[in-house]
N, C-alpha and C positions, 0 to 999 in steps of 0.2 A: 655080364650080359643079363638084362632083365626085360625080356620082350613084353611081359604082361605084369601088371599089378593086380593081384587077385584079391577081391573084397567079397567074400561069400560067393554067390553065383555070378558076380560081375567080373569080367576080365577086361581091364583097361590096358590098351596097347600103349607102350611107352613112346613109340614113334609118334602116334597121334597126340599124346600129351605134350611132347616137346615141340611138335609143330604148333600146337595151340600156344604154348609159352613163347615161342619165337614170334608168333603173330602179336601177342600182347606186348612184348618188348619193342617190336617194330612200331606198333601203334603209338606207344608212349613217346618214342623218339620222334616219329613223324608229327605227332601233335605238338610237341615242343618246337619243332622246326616251323610248323605253320604259325604258331604264336610268335616266334621270333621274326618271321617275315611278313606278318600281317595277312595271312591267307584265310579266307572264309571258306573252309572246307572241313568235312568230317573225316578225321584220320581213320576212324574205325571202319567206315564204309570203304575208304580207299584200300586199306590193308586187306579187308575181307575179300574184295574183288580180286586183288593181286594174288592172295593165297589160293583161291579157287583156280584161277587161271594158271598159276605156277605149278600146282600139283598136277593138273591135267597136262600141261606142257612138258613137265619133267617125266611123267609116265609115258607120254607119247614118244618123246625123244629116245628114252631108254628102250622101249619095245621095238621101235623102228630100226634100231641098230642091227637087229637080227630078225628079219621078217619070217624066216623059217620057224624059229622058236615062237614067234607071235602067232602064226597060223596054228601051230600045234596047241598052244595054250587056249586059243579060242575054240578049237575043236573039243578040248577037254571040258571047257566051261559049258559049251552047248550040248554036250553028250546026252544029258538026261532028257532033252527035248523041251519045247516050250509048254507042254502040258504039265511039266514039273517046274514051273517058273520060280518057285521058292528055292529049289535046290540050285537052279542055274544062277539065281541072284546071290546065293551064299558062296558058290564057287567063284563068282566074279569078285566078290568082296575080298575073299582070301587071296586071289590073284593080285588085286589092286593094292594090297597092303605093303608090298615090297617092290623094289626095282624102279628107282627114279634117277634121272640124269640132271645134274646141276645146270648144264647149258640150256636144255630145253625149258626148264623152269625159268631161267633168267630171261630168255627171249619172250616167253609168254607174259612174264611180269612186266617187262619193258613196254610191250605193246599195250597192256592194260593200263599202265600208268600214263602213257601218252594219250590214250583215249580219254581218261578221266581228267587229265590236265586241260584238255580243250573246253571242258565245262566248268572247271573251278575258277573262282575269281579271288582277287585280292579285296580286302576290306575297303569300302568306299569312304568318302569323307564324313558321312553321317551314319556310319555303321554302328549298330547297337548290339545286335546278336544275330545268329544264323536265322532266327525266326523274323527278325526285324533288321534287314540289311540296309535300310534307308532308301531314300528316293533316288539317289545317284549311286549306281552300282560301280564297283571297282573294276579295273581292267582284268581281262582273263589271264589266268596264270600261264596257259599255253603248255603244249606237250613237252617241250624240252625243259622248261623251268620246273615242271613237276618231277622230271627225272632228277634234276639237281637237288630238289627238296627231299626226295626219297632216298638219296644215296646213303646217308648215315644210317637210316632205318634199315635199309637192305643189308648193310654190313652186319648189324647186330642180329637181325633175324636169321641170316644165313648161318652165323656162328652158333647160335643157340639151337637151331634146327639140326645141325650136324651131330650134336650129342644124342639126339633121338636115333640117328642112324647107328651110333655105337651101341646104345642100350638095346636096341632091337635086334642086333646081330645081322644087319643088312648087308654085310660084306664090304663095308667101307673102311676096314681096318688096314694096318700096314703089314709089312713083311716081318718074318720072324726076327726076334731080337734078343740080346742078352742085357739090354739096358735096364736099369733098376725100375723104370716106370713102365715096363712092358706089362701087358694085360693078357689074361686068359679069355678065350671066347668059349661059349658053351658048345657042347657037341651038336646041338640042333641049330646052330647058326646057319643062315642061308648059304654061306660059303664057308665050310669048316676049315680051320687051319690044318696044315700038314707039318708034323703030326698033330692030332687033335689037342694034345697037351702043351703045345708050343706057346711061348710068350710072343706076342705080336705088338707092333708099335701102334699106340692109340692115335692114329692120324686125325680123327675128328676133333680131338682135344687140341692138336696143333692148329687146326683150322679155326676153332673157337678163339684161341689166343690171338691168332693173326687177325681175325675179323674184328676183335676188340681194338686192336691197334689201328686198323683201317678206320673204324668208327671214330676213334679219338682224333685222328688226323683230319678226317672230313669235317668233324664238328668244329675243330679249331679254324680250319680254312673257311668255314661257312660264316664266321663272325664278321667277315668283310664281304662287301658286294663284289662278285666275280662276273666275268663275261658269261652270258647265258650258254650253258652246255659244257663249260669248263669242268665243273664239279662232276658231271657225269663221266667225262673222260678220265678224270683222276680215279674215280671208283672202278671203272673198267680196267685201268692199268694195274691198280693195286690188288684188286681181287683176282685178276688174271695171273699176276706174279705169284700170289699166295697159292693158288690152285696148281700152277705149273710146278712149283717147288715141291709141294707135298706129294705130287704124283710119283716122284722118284722113289718114295718108300711105300707107296700104296700097292695093293695086290692087283690092281686093274691090269688086264692083259695088254701087253705092248704090241700093237698091231700096225703101227705106221713107222716109216723110215727105218726099214730093216729091223722091225720089232724092237725099236728103242723108245717109242713114245706111245702112250695110250690115247684113246679117243678124247678123253677129258683133257689131257695135256695139250693136244693140238688145239682144242677149243679154247683153252685158257691162253695159249700163246696168241691165238687170233683175237681174243678179248683185249689183251694188252696192246696189240698193234692197232686195233680199231680205236682203243682208248686214246692212244697217242695222236691218231689222226683227228679224233673229235676235239682234243685239247687244242691242237694246232688250228683247226677250223674255227673254234670258238674265239681264240685270240685274234685270228685274222679278221673275223666279222665284228668282233668286239661289241656285241649287242649287250648293253649294260642294263642292270636292274635300275629302275627309275630311282632318283635320289630319295623320294619319300617312301620307297619300298625297301630301302637298304636294311639288312639285318640289324637287329638290336644286339650289340656286342656284349651286353650285360647278361644275356641268356645263353 
């Protein structure tokens, strides 16, 4: 566990660094998907907006799971009073460094992507560049198509970001284990293992590996034109299955169904079910990508 990289007086948080790296990886994948599908949009701007919304949504979802703890944390943050605004701000930043829920981030990210999809366009017939889109603008991408385009990028970004949780000691590791790839957590982890010297399962690494598989599947499926919304459904199903399975060896408290399932596990199951419904609806409506907008299978 390396929560900080210390360079002289500078302390760089590894969670923030990995979040940045996740955004970079997602931007690259989304840019390639925009190129493959002839989309006139800036992948960097899209990902930046999603990251901001996702972080806020993930933090809000996590904190609202226990309103009593949230009220206590806010009282502690505001204890110095607004005459000591700098100290209040510092306490807020410390509080904001940890405690994020995947499902809240996903919902906020989906909403942000849909909003951006309504403004993005495909390249028109005389498109030359983003600065010179031509006299005839292409058709709008639309909210659901944007979700389809972002699905592979979301898989990569999620997996890379999870390693930041492991390095920072954010309590996302697994149960005690005797497996040869078990890891030690530092004594100052947000949720220390019991006992502190125990080997635990590195569940974020499992999630990274599963996310890379999901990315590969989605990227291969995206080489052919699919009904609008179908790829989004596939992502929800696969990502939900991965999170559902990993929760069996996570330390998250089991609070549902007679203490057999965690909050994240229930959310993951709901994601998979919703994904199946989205896939079925997409096939039933069969709204096709226009022939001239079909993905280039060479990319």
